[in-house]
MARLOSE-391622 format. One record per residue (C-alpha): x, y, z; residue in three letters; residue number from 1. Coordinates in Angstrom, 1 decimal, decimal comma. Layout:
N
(r (X; Y; Z); 'ALA'; NUM)
...
***
This chain:
113
(r (0,0; 0,0; -0,1); 'MET'; 1)
(r (1,3; 3,5; -0,8); 'PRO'; 2)
(r (1,9; 6,1; 1,9); 'HIS'; 3)
(r (-1,2; 6,0; 4,2); 'LEU'; 4)
(r (-2,0; 9,8; 4,3); 'VAL'; 5)
(r (-0,8; 11,3; 1,0); 'PRO'; 6)
(r (-3,5; 13,9; 0,9); 'ASP'; 7)
(r (-4,7; 16,8; 2,9); 'HIS'; 8)
(r (-7,7; 19,0; 3,4); 'THR'; 9)
(r (-7,9; 22,4; 5,0); 'VAL'; 10)
(r (-10,7; 23,1; 7,6); 'ILE'; 11)
(r (-10,7; 26,4; 9,5); 'LYS'; 12)
(r (-7,3; 27,3; 7,9); 'THR'; 13)
(r (-5,7; 24,1; 9,5); 'LEU'; 14)
(r (-4,2; 21,5; 7,2); 'ARG'; 15)
(r (-5,3; 18,0; 8,0); 'MET'; 16)
(r (-3,7; 14,9; 6,4); 'VAL'; 17)
(r (-5,8; 12,2; 4,9); 'SER'; 18)
(r (-5,9; 9,2; 2,7); 'GLY'; 19)
(r (-8,3; 6,9; 0,9); 'THR'; 20)
(r (-7,5; 3,3; 0,2); 'HIS'; 21)
(r (-9,4; 0,3; -1,1); 'GLY'; 22)
(r (-13,0; 0,0; -2,5); 'GLU'; 23)
(r (-16,2; -1,2; -0,9); 'GLY'; 24)
(r (-18,2; -0,2; 2,2); 'ASP'; 25)
(r (-16,7; 3,0; 3,6); 'PRO'; 26)
(r (-14,9; 3,1; 6,9); 'VAL'; 27)
(r (-13,4; 6,1; 8,6); 'ALA'; 28)
(r (-10,4; 5,8; 10,8); 'LEU'; 29)
(r (-9,7; 9,0; 12,7); 'ILE'; 30)
(r (-6,4; 9,0; 14,1); 'TYR'; 31)
(r (-4,8; 10,5; 17,2); 'SER'; 32)
(r (-1,3; 10,5; 18,4); 'PRO'; 33)
(r (-1,0; 6,7; 18,3); 'ILE'; 34)
(r (-1,6; 6,5; 14,4); 'SER'; 35)
(r (2,0; 5,1; 13,9); 'TYR'; 36)
(r (1,1; 2,1; 16,2); 'ILE'; 37)
(r (-2,1; 1,5; 14,1); 'GLN'; 38)
(r (-0,5; 1,7; 10,7); 'ARG'; 39)
(r (-1,1; -1,9; 9,8); 'ASP'; 40)
(r (-5,0; -1,5; 10,3); 'VAL'; 41)
(r (-5,8; 0,4; 7,0); 'PRO'; 42)
(r (-4,3; -2,2; 4,7); 'PRO'; 43)
(r (-6,1; -5,0; 6,4); 'VAL'; 44)
(r (-9,4; -3,2; 6,2); 'ARG'; 45)
(r (-8,9; -2,4; 2,5); 'ALA'; 46)
(r (-7,9; -6,0; 1,8); 'ALA'; 47)
(r (-11,2; -7,1; 3,6); 'ALA'; 48)
(r (-13,2; -5,1; 1,1); 'GLY'; 49)
(r (-13,5; -1,6; 2,7); 'ASN'; 50)
(r (-13,0; 1,8; 1,3); 'ARG'; 51)
(r (-10,8; 3,2; 4,1); 'VAL'; 52)
(r (-10,7; 7,0; 4,7); 'HIS'; 53)
(r (-7,9; 8,0; 7,1); 'LEU'; 54)
(r (-7,6; 11,4; 9,0); 'PHE'; 55)
(r (-5,2; 12,6; 11,5); 'ASP'; 56)
(r (-6,9; 14,8; 14,0); 'LEU'; 57)
(r (-6,0; 18,5; 13,8); 'ALA'; 58)
(r (-2,8; 19,3; 15,6); 'GLY'; 59)
(r (-2,0; 15,6; 16,0); 'LEU'; 60)
(r (-0,2; 12,8; 13,9); 'GLY'; 61)
(r (1,0; 14,3; 10,7); 'GLN'; 62)
(r (-1,6; 17,1; 10,6); 'SER'; 63)
(r (-0,7; 20,7; 11,0); 'GLU'; 64)
(r (-0,1; 21,9; 14,5); 'ARG'; 65)
(r (-1,3; 25,5; 15,2); 'PRO'; 66)
(r (1,0; 27,8; 17,0); 'TRP'; 67)
(r (-1,6; 30,1; 18,4); 'ASN'; 68)
(r (-4,8; 29,7; 20,5); 'LEU'; 69)
(r (-7,3; 30,2; 17,7); 'VAL'; 70)
(r (-7,4; 26,4; 17,2); 'HIS'; 71)
(r (-8,5; 24,4; 20,3); 'ASP'; 72)
(r (-6,9; 20,9; 20,0); 'ARG'; 73)
(r (-8,9; 19,2; 22,7); 'SER'; 74)
(r (-10,9; 16,1; 21,8); 'VAL'; 75)
(r (-14,2; 18,1; 22,4); 'THR'; 76)
(r (-13,0; 20,8; 20,0); 'ALA'; 77)
(r (-12,3; 18,2; 17,3); 'GLN'; 78)
(r (-15,9; 17,2; 16,8); 'VAL'; 79)
(r (-17,0; 20,0; 14,6); 'PRO'; 80)
(r (-13,8; 19,6; 12,6); 'VAL'; 81)
(r (-14,6; 15,9; 12,1); 'VAL'; 82)
(r (-18,1; 16,7; 10,8); 'HIS'; 83)
(r (-16,6; 19,0; 8,1); 'LYS'; 84)
(r (-14,4; 16,4; 6,6); 'LEU'; 85)
(r (-14,8; 16,0; 2,9); 'PRO'; 86)
(r (-18,2; 15,2; 1,6); 'LYS'; 87)
(r (-16,9; 12,7; -1,0); 'ASN'; 88)
(r (-16,1; 10,3; 1,9); 'CYS'; 89)
(r (-19,8; 9,5; 1,9); 'GLY'; 90)
(r (-21,5; 8,1; 5,1); 'GLN'; 91)
(r (-19,4; 5,9; 7,2); 'PHE'; 92)
(r (-20,1; 4,2; 10,4); 'PRO'; 93)
(r (-18,7; 5,4; 13,6); 'ILE'; 94)
(r (-17,6; 2,5; 15,7); 'LYS'; 95)
(r (-16,2; 2,4; 19,2); 'ASP'; 96)
(r (-12,5; 1,5; 18,6); 'GLN'; 97)
(r (-10,7; 3,1; 21,5); 'PRO'; 98)
(r (-7,3; 2,3; 20,2); 'LYS'; 99)
(r (-7,9; 4,4; 17,1); 'GLN'; 100)
(r (-10,1; 7,2; 18,3); 'THR'; 101)
(r (-10,4; 8,7; 21,8); 'PRO'; 102)
(r (-13,6; 7,5; 23,5); 'ALA'; 103)
(r (-14,9; 11,0; 24,2); 'PRO'; 104)
(r (-14,7; 11,8; 20,6); 'LEU'; 105)
(r (-16,6; 8,7; 19,5); 'ILE'; 106)
(r (-19,3; 9,5; 22,0); 'ASN'; 107)
(r (-19,7; 13,1; 20,9); 'LEU'; 108)
(r (-19,7; 12,0; 17,2); 'LEU'; 109)
(r (-22,5; 9,4; 17,9); 'LYS'; 110)
(r (-24,7; 12,0; 19,8); 'ARG'; 111)
(r (-24,2; 14,6; 16,8); 'LYS'; 112)
(r (-24,9; 12,0; 14,1); 'GLY'; 113)
***
């Protein structure tokens, strides 16, 4: 599989890295600081028949880190940013996978969905 997150999107002037791999039912993997540990998950999901959309949370992983206080990098503040991810990703299920996404973010996304 090529580089996992070769693309980027800009949300609220902040560059977030992203990548899409495979074909099939869409799955979003929203990564936090442990993305390097979970680097083997996307190829496995793609091989299993999923279209895998990867995103590093703003200010974490390979995404841009803001140097001012305009951007709140707390997990709670990430919810509106996640909801603005590219529309071409389609609808994807949000599953509780604490090793990949902080549990508070999962719970907030489920409530907003």
